[in-house]
N, C-alpha and C positions, 0 to 999 in steps of 0.2 A: 504494500500500500504506500503510495507516494505521499510524502508530507511536504508542505509548502512553506517557504520562507517569507512569502509575501502576504501573510494574513492581515497586514495592515490595510490591504485593499478592501477588506470587509467593512461594510457600512453599518453603523449602529443606529441609524434613524435619528429622529428629532427629539426623542425623549418624551417622558410624560405618559399619562393614561388617557385613553379615549374610549368612551362608551358609545356604541353605535345605536342610533335611533332607528331601529328596524323592527317590523312586526314579527311576532312569534319567535323571538330569540333574545337571550341575554348574552351579549357579545362585548368583550372588553379587550383592548390591546394595550400592552405596556411596552413601549419602546425603551431601550436601554434598561431593561429590567436587571440585566447583568451588565456591569461596566465593561469597557474595552479590554482591560487586562484579564478580568475574570472570563470573559467570553473567549478570548484567544486561548487561555489555558484550558478551558473545558473542551473547546473545539479540538485542539491538538491532542489532548489526552484521550478523548473519546475516539477520535479517528484512529489513533495508534493502538489502543488497548482493548477496544470492544471486539468481541468475537462475532464479527459480521458474517452473515450467511445469506445465501440465495433462498428464495421461497417461490412457491408455485401457487397458481389458482386455476380452477376449472371454470371455463366459460363456454357455453354452447357445446358441452360434451368434449371440449378440447382442453388440454393442460397447457398453460402458458407460464413462462417465467415472469415474476413480478419485476417491473423495471426499476429496481432499487435494492439495496441490501438492508437486512433487518437484524435486530437482536431484541430479546425479550427478558425482562427482569420482573420478579414478583416476590412479595413477602413470603418467607419460608412457612410461616404458620398458616398461610392460605394454600400452600402447595402440598404440605405434608413433609414429614421428616425424610422420606426416601427420595425426594426430588433430586434430579440431576441438573437442574437449572442453576446457572451461576449465581453467587451471592451478589447483592448490591455492592458496588464499588464505593469508596469514600466520595468520589466526585459525584456519582449519581445520588447518593444520600444527601450531599450538600445542596445539590440542585433541587431535590425533592423537598427538603426542609424549607428552602427559600420560597418555593411555589406554595407550599402549604401555609406558611406564615402570611403570604400575600392574600391568598384566596380564602383563608380560614376554613379549608377543607382538607380531608385526609385522603391520600391515594396509596393504593397497595400494589400498583403495577405500572410499568412504563414500557412502551414500544418505541424502540429507536429505529429511525429510518436514515439511511445514508443515500442521498441523491448525488451520485458520483459526478455527473455532468448534466448538460441540458437534455440528454437522451433519457434521463430518469425522470419520472413523474408519478402522479397518481390521478386516475380518472374520476369522473363525477361519482359520488357516493355519499351515503350517510352511515353512521355507525349502526349496525343492525341490532335490534332489540334482543334477538335471541342470543347474541354474544355478550352484550353489556347491560341489558335491561333498558327499560323505557326512560327516555330523557336523560341519557348518560351525560355526565359532566366531563369535559376534556380540557386539560390544561396543556397547551402546546408551546414548547420552548424551541427556539431555533438558534443554531450557531453556524457561521460560515457564510456562503454566498447568499445574497438576498434572492428569494424566489417569490413569485406572485401567488397569493392564495385567493382563489375565487370562490364565491358563494352565490347560489341561485335558489330562489324559493321554489318549492316543489309544485305549488298549486296556483300561485298568483303570477301570471305573466305580465301584469302591470308593474311589477317591482323590478327595476333594473338589476342586472348582475352586479355584485359587489366585488371589487378588487382591493386586496390588502397586501402591500409589500411587507413580507416578514423578514426583518433585518437581523443581523448578528446580535444575539443577546436579548431578543424580544420574547415576550410572553403573550399568548393569545388564549383567552378563556372563553370556551363555548359552553353555555349552561342553559337552564330553562328548557324550552321545547325546541331548541335548535335542531337536534337530530331528527325530530318528527316532521319539521316543516322545511328544512333547508338541506341542500346538498353542497358539497365542497370538493374542490380539486386543486392540485398543483400541476399546471400544464407543462408539457415539455417545451423546450425552446431550442432554436437553432444557434443561439448565441454561444460563444466560447466562454464558459463560466466555470468557476471553481466549485468544489463539493459543498454541499449543505448537509448538516446533521439536524434532524428534528426529533424531539422527544415528546411523546404524548402520554401524559399521566392520566390514569383512570382508577376508579374503585370498582373492582369486579368481584363476582362470586365464582370461585373455582368450580369447574365443570361446565361453565358456559362457553369457554373458549379454549382452543388448543392451537397454538401457533408452532 
């Protein structure tokens, strides 16, 4: 895995909190949630030390590679003593603690996604109820290259698509009925861009999901 010396190119955004005035969602963005030094450290450490792996999904009876690398961490008391999943690293615990303090919510799992370049992305979707329960709360932290995060209402075509640039060190909180009424995506791009690491923290019940 290639590491970069030019991480100062990553943009941390304008700073501050923004709550979006949109129907059927509780959506909040914190730019500069982690400062530049913290973000650079977490990015470099996670890129180097995370056990990244490929994953597959079945669509229309065909198996496809997911266009990004992933890794999954979860509280041991949720998994059981015989689990072979890796323990939370000190960096992940530090990030989780900061997110929990800000949101006043507890999370027991995190999915890490590595978008290696512009060819990696995620298509339109909502978190499925059968995996995470109804109205799942997602705290999304980004490190690395800025990628555009798009949202569209599932039912109201009169509401324009929303585009949110997720900068280095940002936190995006999706709560309320967001997953029931909105879809989101990270589109691919032809631009020559550096990797992005995204962490999505959730509270799940074991047995609902297997990654």
